[in-house]
N, C-alpha and C positions, 0 to 999 in steps of 0.2 A: 707633259704638262697640261693640266686641265684648263680649258678656256674660261675666262672669267664670266660670271653671271651678269648679264645686263642689269643696269640699275633699275630700269622700268619693271623688270620681272619682280625684283625685290619689293619695290614700292606697291605694285599691284597686289602682291601676296600679303603684304602688311596691311593695306587698305581693306582687303577681304576679311583679314582676321579681326580688324577693328570693328568692321560693320557687323560681323557675326557676334562679336562680344557685346556690342551695344544692343542688338536685337534680343539676345538671350538674357541680358541683364534687365530689360524692360518687359519681358514676357514670362508667362508661367506655363509650366508643363502640366497638362491634365492626364493623370494615369488612367490608362484603359481599364485596369482592374477596378478602379472605383465605379466606372460605369457598369461593369459586369455584376458587381456586388449589388448595386442599386437596382439594376435590372432584375436580379434574382429576388430581391425584396418585393419588387413590384409584381413579379409573377406569382409569389406566394400570397400576396394581398389579393390579386385577382381571383385566384382559386378560393381563398377563404371568403371573399365577398360574394362568390357565386353560388356556394353551396346553400341549400334551403335555410339552414340556421343562421348563415352569415349575411343573408340578403337584408334583413331589417337593420343590421348593425354595419352596413357598408361604409358609412362615413367614419365611424369610430376605427374600423379596421384600416381604412386608408390614412387616417391621421396618425395611428400608431406606426404604420409602415413609413410614412413621410418622415417622422421623427427619428426612427432607427436609420433609414437611408441617409438622412441629413447627417447624423452623427458619424456613421461609418465612412460615408463619402468624404466628409470634412477631415476626418482622422487621416484617411488615406492621402488626401491632397496635402495635408500638413506634413506627412512623412515625406512625400515627394519633394515639397519645397525644402525640407531640412537636408534631403540627400543632394539636391542640386545646388545647395548653397544660398538659397533664397531666404532661408531662416535668419541669415545675418542681414540681408538686404530686403526689407519688407515692401519695397515699392511695388513689385508685381503682385504680390499677395493682396496689398491694399487696393490696388487698381481693379483686381479680380473681384474682390468683395464689393467694391462700390459699384461695379457694373451688375453684379449678380443680385445683391440684397434688396434694392429698392422694389423690384417687381415681386420678389418673394414676400417681402413684408406686406406689400399691397394685397397679395393673394391671401395671406393670413388674415388681414383686416376684413377683406371682402368675405371671407368664409364666415367670420363671426357675424357680419352684417346680414348675409343671406340666410344664415341659420336662424337668427332672431326673427327675420321677416318671413320664415317658413317656406323659402323658395330654394330649398336644397337641390333641386333639379338643375339649377344654374351652376352649381359648384364645380362639377367636373370640367365644364367648358372654360370656367374662370381659371382653375388650376392649370390646365393644359396650355391655354393661351399665354397666361403670365409666366409660366415656367419656360415656355418657348422664347418669350421676350427676354427673360433673364439669361438664358443660355446663349441666345444671339448676341446680346450686349457683351456677355463675358467672353465671347469668342474673340473679340478685338484685342484682347490682352493675353491670348494664348500664343504658344509658339508657332511659327509660321507653318511648319509641316503638318499640324493637326487643325489649324484654324478653319480650313475649308470644310472639314468633316464636322466640326462643332457647329459651324454656321448652318449647314444642312440639317443637322439635328434639331436645332432650334426652330427653323422653319417648319419642319415636319411636326414638331410639337404644337406650333401655332396652328397649323391646318388641322390637326386632330381636335384642337380646341374649338375651332369653328364647326367642325363635324359634330362635336358633342352638343353644341347649342341647337343643331338642326335635327339631331337624332332623338328618337323616343328614349325615355328614361331607362327602359329595360336593357338598353344596349350600352349604357354609361360605364358599367364595370368592365365590359370588353374593351371599350375605347380607352379607358384609364390604363388598362393592361397593356394595350397596343403602344401606349406612350411611355409610361413609367416602368414597364416590363420589357417589351420587345425593343423599343428604340434604344433604351439605355444599354441593353445587352449587346445588340448588333453593333452600335457605334463604339461601345467599349472594346469589343473585339477588334474592330477596324482601327481604332486609335492605338490600341496596343501593338497591332501589326505594323503600323506606320512608325511608331516610336521605336520599336525593336529593329526595324528595317535600316534605321539611320545609323 
């Protein structure tokens, strides 16, 4: 005859399940593949803006790359939300967007202002710094196993933004590539490994 399971063990197991369920219902998973795809677009933009023909059109190249990356990354995140059941419960998605979008909208507005003022040399620093702020803020509503990686990525974007303000304009395309290309790719791979490891 099997010995009865102590009631404390059942209670602790139930509490652990409830806690995990609450955490997952209030958090959003960020697919690593979205970061890899966005990083690939950033690398292509870096190459295109570095060749002699592309140098005068660097801003247009990066704006197109940003639009494409935003569309593809958003589509991949929407797919992840649908697969995880968050499409029915939009709380985590809404929180994620509320954390991410204010800094991105600010970056878009400042791009227009700096373009009109003729100070386009400040745009790379503004983009990297505000994107880092957006990622860092959005990390607070991501699932626990990837939150730390996303936090680190946000901080690194912010540091690259500060570097871009201090660096000469001829290095801006490389710095943008280090952020939107390399950081997205590397952290996309790391996030994918962590997600698949669980």
